[in-house]
Structure formats: structure tokens, C-alpha cells
C-alpha positions, 0 to 999 in steps of 0.5 A: 247148697252148703259147703263141706262140713268141717271135722269136729274140733275134738281137742277144744270140745274135750277141754271145754267138756272137762272144765264144765264137768269139773265146775259142775262137780265142784258146785254141787252143794255139800256133794263131797260131805267135807271133802274136796273134789280133788280128795274124792279121787283118793277116797275112791281109790282107798275104797277099793285098796284100803291100806295103800301106801303113798306111792301106790296112790300117787301112781293110781292118781297119776300125781307126785307122791309129795302131792299125795302126802300133802293131800293125805295130811289135809284129809287126815286133819279133816278126819277122812283118812287114817294113817297107820304103820305097815306091819312088816315095814315100819318105814311105810305109812299106809292109809285107810278110809275113816268112817267119815271118809267112807260116808264122804265117798258114799255121798260122792258116789251118788253125786257122780251117779247122778252126773253120769245119768245126766251125761248119758241121757238121750243116748243109746247104749251103742252111742255110749259104747262108741263114746266110751271107746273113743275116750279110752282111745284118747287115754291111750295117747299116754303111751306116746308121752315120753317119761319125765 
């Protein structure tokens, strides 16, 4: 007869899963077509909000504006994004995907579609809905974090 089951170690499992997923993404040969996995987030954001300003991107990616500025400079040098002045406020710089950036985003989308298929393989739609609901619940912990 076995003893009582201990509860799942969610924090450990979540941290380990995040590291494995990140390594999996980073080790796909040529997956990002000249972009790093860190740059992929900006590519995805700009695909939905082309012409965004640094502050909007930083807020969406939950990073400091300086990090977006530095990342965008590297991405501009790699010909993934283009900078342009705001038509109404010359102090603002906006970013848009370049044609190379669009191709890199399309390739990254395919890689992540493949990963999502692997992650959901063997699970029913109801099980996946429960996992998605649980992860959304975890994300809500952000509301408990005091502002810096």
C-alpha cells in the first residue's frame, strides 16, 4: 500500500519547462532566419502593431524601453526592422518590419506552430483548455507584484 501522494511541484516544473522550451527554441537550426529568439518577440509584436513606438513595444514585451532601443538597433543593423519618424511628432521614432523581418517572423511562426503541435500531442482539447486556464491563472500573479 502506498502512502499519500505529494502535490505536484508546480514552481519547479514550470521553471524547468520554461528552460527546456527556451533551449528547444534557441537550438532550432536557422529557425529565426537571422533573428535571435529574443528578437522574435519584437517581430511578432510589430507584425500586429507595425509602426509602434519604443514605449509601446517595451510595455507589450514587459521590458525597459532602453532594452527595446538596444534590441531595435541590433535588429535595424540586421535589416529586420526599419525606423521612421512619427508624422505628427518628430521626437518619436516608430518601428516597422522590413521585408527581411517579415520573412524572419513568418519562419519563426512556423517553428512555434511546430512546437505547439509537439506540446499538445497526446492531450485532449479539454486537457489543453485546463492547462491554458492554469497558465492564465499563473500570469494573473502579476497583479500581486508591487510596482518598481
